[in-house]
C-alpha positions, 0 to 999 in steps of 0.5 A: 499499500502507497502512503502519502502524508500531506499538510497546510502552510500553517501546519494546523491540517495533516492528513495521510492518504493511502492507496495509488493516484490514478491521474495527475493532471495540470488544469488550465481551466478559468476556475482552477486559475481562481483557485491557485492565483496561477497559471494552472491548479496541479491535482492527483486524482483517484478512485480508490485511496482513502484520505484521513485527516490526521490533526485539524479537520475542524480547520478544513472548509470547502466551496462549490461553485453554485451550478458547477461541480467545481469544488475546493477545500482549504484551511480557513486559517492559511488558505492553503488548498487540501484534498476534496472528496467530490460528490462523485467519490473521487479524491482530489489532492493538490499536488503541492499539499503534500509532504512526501516526495511525488516524483511521477509526472503529470498525466496530462494539462487539461483546458488548455484552450483556456490557457492564461495568455502570459502561460503560452511562452513559459520555457523561454521565461529565465530561470533562477534556482532562488530569488534573483538579486 
């Protein structure tokens, strides 16, 4: 059995996921751009993995955009994205909230027709290992 541990930024919420992920999507839809404040969301999906809240379950809150299936869970203290179980029973885990290493490459980029204009040429942008001086 595969285990993954994760937490929020402030450390109030800690969780464990037991089982494997079915897919890893980088989603460029407008909802995910709003959720993350960035170019895309990076989420792991599983139909069979089990989520266990270890600490801080009372600090987890969720929001579902009315009229859609788009739902997000987050820490109400620091705002960090956290795992969410969709109405269909699918577990969605934001990859960035994992504390254990996850080295599997994304399955696909989805909703790329909705990419932010500034996201189209990122391969040409200079890279720095730390904050440039």
